[in-house]
C-alpha angles and dihedrals in degrees: 000000000000116000116263124226123195103228124201102210109039133186091029106100086136092172090046095057092031086220101068130309138289093190120019117209098265103124129164108228132159108279117225130214088267095057125091114254111280094010130100118245101265123201122204111288113262107202111221119237104174122080115256138185128219130187113220115205131189126187139188098239101172123133094277087080133064115242112278091005097104135137118216114249092190133029120181122178112208129192121189126190107193092190099055093029090232124142131182130196120197117188114210115208109244092222094052107140108227144146107272108209111260091354107075124233123341147125110301089234089067093065094080091052091050098049112353124240095334090058092047090050091048092050093052094043095049096046101037095036094230135128116238117204099189144352136219125198132192134181130211097268091045093057092046092050093045094055093043090052088054090053093251132295135265115232130180099217110215096154106054121207126222110173123165092182106050109153114254093205105129122092093355141114090222109059091175096065126102141197140188121278125190124181110180127206120270141054110331135177108215132195120210097276093046092049090049090052091051096053099033102048113112106173132079096028115109090207092058118188093359090066091045090054089055091050090051091053090047091054090053089058090049091050089052091056093046093048095058092098096052117106141166092276088066094057101094094052093042093047091061093056098073134058112187092316094116123042134175139170090226119102124228095259093056091046091052091050090054091051089054092063098037095104093054094073119082135185100268091053094053112087120199121202126185119181098233122155131326087038090052140012135197121247147131135270105193104313093336120109103219145167113243121211128224095209091182087070100029099054096054088050091050092048089053097047099032103036 
């Protein structure tokens, strides 16, 4: 199992996604006698040159779920090529019906609940025929805190949200309640809770999870823009804001190296892929509503975008 670091500014990895960052290099590591008080011991930045792939994972981790027994609500595969300054994001439908290594058939979102990040990585690698170098995971509170620490994000809403059954499961004694959420079209500044509502809402959209995948990718771009002002001097304050709500297999030195190339990626060089029909279709397996893959079309697309 890869080692896990508690990172303080998650979902920023601007360099990683090329577009922004889903996990900025603010990691809490053991300081040594050579490090300044409150700061990790930082080696000189080694700028990456080889392409690498990271699996981004997001979970509902409210009190409805037992600790470490979480499905992933979002899975985004990201490939970054530092030499060509190209980045690709591939959103994987959470209900995709796949073989889960050593656990039979199931929704790909179940893999994390079965065996944590290593199982989620194995499920994606075995089905999509890719190699994943690292993972990064964030929970609900982590995403809210991240965006609030950045001062919010600016989003041009082109896919409005009207959801009468949005889960009222944060900061509550009744995690099974719900309330109405409305995000109207146009330019909007969102705080952490509002951004979470925008990317998490599932109801009232005829395109279902496909539309939600697009909103999640859109939020990544907004986080990239908002993270432009963050620097190493901010690390001590940011590191105190999180407590196990953001995790990654990347060490602090690699995260810093990604931050160093973040500004080199621009919009035209960031490619966004969502597995809408004809790559997938909706259906049922028994009483389970699932997304069925057409691997004959998906795998050539993956080979092209994740060589």
